[in-house]
C-alpha positions as CSV (number, residue, x, y, z in Angstrom):
1,X,107.5,72.2,114.4
2,X,107.7,69.6,111.7
3,X,109.6,70.0,108.4
4,X,106.2,70.0,106.6
5,X,105.1,72.9,108.8
6,X,108.3,74.8,107.8
7,X,107.6,74.1,104.2
8,X,104.0,75.3,104.6
9,X,105.2,78.5,106.2
10,X,107.5,79.1,103.2
11,X,104.6,78.4,100.8
12,X,102.4,80.9,102.7
13,X,105.1,83.6,102.4
14,X,105.6,82.8,98.7
15,X,101.8,82.8,98.0
16,X,101.5,86.1,99.9
17,X,104.2,87.7,97.8
18,X,102.5,86.4,94.6
19,X,99.3,88.2,95.6
20,X,101.2,91.4,94.9
21,X,103.3,90.2,92.0
22,X,100.3,88.9,90.0
23,X,97.0,90.0,91.7
24,X,94.9,89.0,88.7
25,X,95.7,85.4,89.3
26,X,93.7,85.6,92.5
27,X,90.9,87.9,91.3
28,X,89.0,85.1,89.6
29,X,88.6,83.1,92.8
30,X,87.5,86.1,94.9
31,X,83.7,86.1,95.1
32,X,82.1,88.9,93.1
33,X,80.6,90.6,96.2
34,X,84.1,91.1,97.7
35,X,86.3,94.1,96.6
36,X,88.9,92.3,94.6
37,X,91.9,94.5,95.2
38,X,91.3,94.9,98.9
39,X,90.6,91.2,99.4
40,X,93.6,90.2,97.4
41,X,95.9,92.6,99.3
42,X,94.5,91.6,102.7
43,X,94.9,87.9,101.9
44,X,98.5,88.4,100.6
45,X,99.6,90.4,103.6
46,X,98.0,88.0,106.0
47,X,99.8,85.0,104.3
48,X,103.2,86.8,104.5
49,X,102.8,87.9,108.1
50,X,101.5,84.5,109.3
51,X,104.1,82.5,107.3
52,X,106.9,84.7,108.8
53,X,105.3,84.3,112.3
54,X,105.4,80.5,111.9
55,X,109.2,80.7,111.0
56,X,110.1,82.9,114.0
57,X,110.5,80.8,117.2
58,X,109.0,83.5,119.5
59,X,105.8,83.8,117.4
60,X,105.6,80.2,116.1
61,X,102.6,79.1,118.1
62,X,100.6,82.3,117.3
63,X,101.5,81.9,113.7
64,X,100.3,78.3,113.6
65,X,97.0,79.2,115.2
66,X,96.7,82.2,112.9
67,X,97.3,79.9,109.9
68,X,94.5,77.7,111.0
69,X,92.3,80.7,111.4
70,X,93.2,81.9,107.9
71,X,92.3,78.5,106.5
72,X,88.9,78.9,108.2
73,X,88.5,82.4,106.7
74,X,89.3,80.9,103.2
75,X,86.6,78.2,103.5
76,X,83.8,80.4,102.1
77,X,85.9,81.1,99.0
78,X,86.3,77.4,98.4
79,X,82.6,76.8,99.0
80,X,81.7,79.5,96.5
81,X,84.1,78.1,93.9
82,X,82.7,74.6,94.3
83,X,79.1,76.0,93.8
84,X,80.1,77.6,90.4
85,X,79.0,75.7,87.3
86,X,82.7,75.7,86.4
87,X,85.1,76.2,89.3
88,X,88.0,78.6,88.7
89,X,90.8,76.2,89.4
90,X,90.1,72.8,87.9
91,X,87.1,70.6,87.8
92,X,84.3,70.1,90.4
93,X,86.3,67.2,91.8
94,X,89.4,69.4,92.2
95,X,87.3,72.1,93.9
96,X,85.8,69.5,96.2
97,X,89.3,68.2,97.0
98,X,90.6,71.7,97.7
99,X,87.7,72.2,100.1
100,X,88.4,68.9,101.9
101,X,92.1,69.8,102.0
102,X,91.2,73.0,103.9
103,X,89.7,71.0,106.7
104,X,92.8,68.8,106.8
105,X,95.0,71.8,106.9
106,X,92.9,73.4,109.7
107,X,93.2,70.2,111.8
108,X,96.8,69.7,111.1
109,X,97.8,73.3,111.9
110,X,95.8,73.2,115.1
111,X,97.7,69.9,116.0
112,X,101.0,71.6,115.2
113,X,100.2,74.6,117.4
114,X,99.2,72.4,120.3
115,X,102.5,70.5,120.2
116,X,104.7,73.5,119.5
């Protein structure tokens, strides 16, 4: 696993913890039709577990595939944000960039898993 993948795993764990430290930060990006507290907790827990799985050698490959799957699950949230008149985080250009980054992350995580 590359150094960037290790860093991404640490970022996932930190972001997951932050879901519980400051849940309101994430509430604004969660679509209105989703239960905010449950979606936030599920996302945070998933990020922590997947990030730790990526760091543990015995579960690394599963963690990498799970991280790619998580990025796929997060795609609709980024699409919804891009469709808003005013995206939650940044401008339309930033929202479009985040959506494109999701596809890059998915491909890269899959590549990392295949070579791990």
